[in-house]
N, C-alpha and C positions, 0 to 999 in steps of 0.2 A: 194629254192633258198633263200630265205631270213634265213633259217635254217641252211644253209650251210653260211651265212654270220655272224648266231650267232655262229656258230662254230668254226672260224675263231676267232673271239672276247674273246671266251671260251679260246682259247688258248694263246690267248695273256693274259688273265688277267691271268691265273694259271700262265703262265709265270712271272708273273709281284707281282702276292701274292707270290710267293718262291723267287725272287730276291732276299735275304739280307738270303738267307739259305746256305747252305753247297751243293756247284755241288756234285749233280750226276750220272756217267756215265748214257747215254740213251738220248731220246728225249720226248718235250711233245707230249701225245697223243689228236690227238681233243675229244673233249666232257666229257673230264677229268676237272672239275671246280673246286677252293678250297670250302673247305665244310663250308667255312664260311655263310654269309645272299645272295645268289647271286640273291634276288626277282629280276624280273626286274618290269621296274614302267613304263608305257605310260606317266610321264612327268616328263619331265626334269627339275631339279633345276635351275633357272634363269629364263631369258627371253626365248621366242623363235619366236624371230623376223624375218622373213626372208630377212627383206631387209640389213641387216649386220652391218657395222658399229662396236663400242664398244659394248661387248657381256655380259657388267654385269654394273654394279653399283660402281664398283672396279677396284685395278688391281689383285686382288687375283684368284686364279686359282680355288675358291671354286664357282667364281661369274661367270666365262666362261658357258655359252650354246653353246654347241658341236653344235646344228642344226643351228644356227646363224653364224657359222665359214665357210657356203658356203652359200656366199652372191645370188642372183640372179644373176650378171655377173658371178662367178664364174661358176655356175652347168650351163649358156649357155656357157660358155668357154667349159667345161668340157665334157658337153652332156651330163650333167643328167635330168634323166626320171621321172619322178612321185612324191609325197610326199617327204620329210625328215623323218624317224621310230626314233622318239627318245627311249633311252630304261636307264636302268642304272643297277649299281652292287652296292657292299660293297663298291670296292674303286675306283671307275669310272663310270664319265654319257659320254653317247655315242649318235652317229645320225649317219644313214646309208642310203645311196644313191645306185639308181640303173643306171649304164650305159647301153642304150640297143642297141644292132647294128644292132638287127633283127635276130640273131643266140643267139642260147646259147655257142656256140663257143668263139663268137669275144666279148661278152658282160659280164660285172664285175662289181662287187658293189666295192664303196668306205665305211670306217667308219670313223668317226673321235670319238676319247676316250680321255677327259679331264681326267688326273690321276692327280686331288690334292694336292699327298700324295706320290710319286713315281718321280723321276729325270730319265733323260735319262738314266743316271749311273745302271737303276736299271732293262733295259730292258733286257731281257734274250730270247734269242728264240736259237734254238738247231742249224741254219746255220749260215751265213754268214753276219758280221757285218763290219759297211765302217762308221768312221764319215765324217760327210759331213758338211757345213754349207748352212741356209736356210737364205735367206736376211742375218740379221747381228748375228741370231743365232746361238749356235753347234743344234748340231742334229746328227743323226744318221740312216743309213740305213741298211735296215736285211733284208736277202731273207731268207725264214724257210728253213730247211734241204729239205725237200718234193719238196722246189722251186713253194711252189703252195701260198703264201704268200709273199706279200711286202711288208713294214711297213717303214715310216719316219717317228721319234720319234725327235720332237721338245724342246728344252729348255727350259722352261718359268724359272724358277728357279732351283736351286742344287737338289731342292726336291719336284720339279712338273714341267709335260712337256703335252703336246697334241702329240696323235697318230695318222696319217694320213695314213690309211693300204687298201690295194685291195687283192681281190681273182676274180678270172676268176667262171662265173655262173655255168662254165659246167666241173667244175675239175681244172687241170692243166694250168693256162697261163704263156707261158715262158715268167722269169724273164725279157728278154731281150724287151719283149714289157707289160708287167705289171707297171715294175719299174718307167720307165720313167714319166706314165700317176699318177703315185705312186708323184714322185717330182714333177709335174706340178700341181699336188693338194695340195700338202704342202707348194709352193710355193704362191698359191694364199691364201692358210690359213693364211698363217704368217704376214701380214699385219694386220690381223683382230685380233692380241692376242695383250692380253697388256702390 
């Protein structure tokens, strides 16, 4: 299941990394990652506080700890089970959580990723994108073409963003079921952002 969540992020990272290039017909393929240095790290930069509140010492996306964006209250409200799983790539820091509903078909994973150098306009997905607001911030909600990943990308600045995404652990979870959960998570994350 963690592998599937990593594949989800790999698709989004690949899409983000190619966001400024010329568009080519086709769709993102899970498991294809930018040939840069995607070496994972088990220690994200910044604080790993579980208590929430400000997630860094400054207002820059560089100081945001994605693991601190799910406060204890947020995890309780969303039904998160188990510890946060931090990771890092060349272009983003991320954290993953599982929501276990007792069966694989009903369970899902959340991922929060901080992109310090890519804004919401650089979000590239192979499916539907809709402009929305989360709190007072510009955001984009997107569903992949295969309907198995839902993401809400929240603007920090014109050149930085935080993505909250979800994927079912048993394969495709209908967007009508998954996307409201992701939007609820994004609404809880937004007040924690600088």
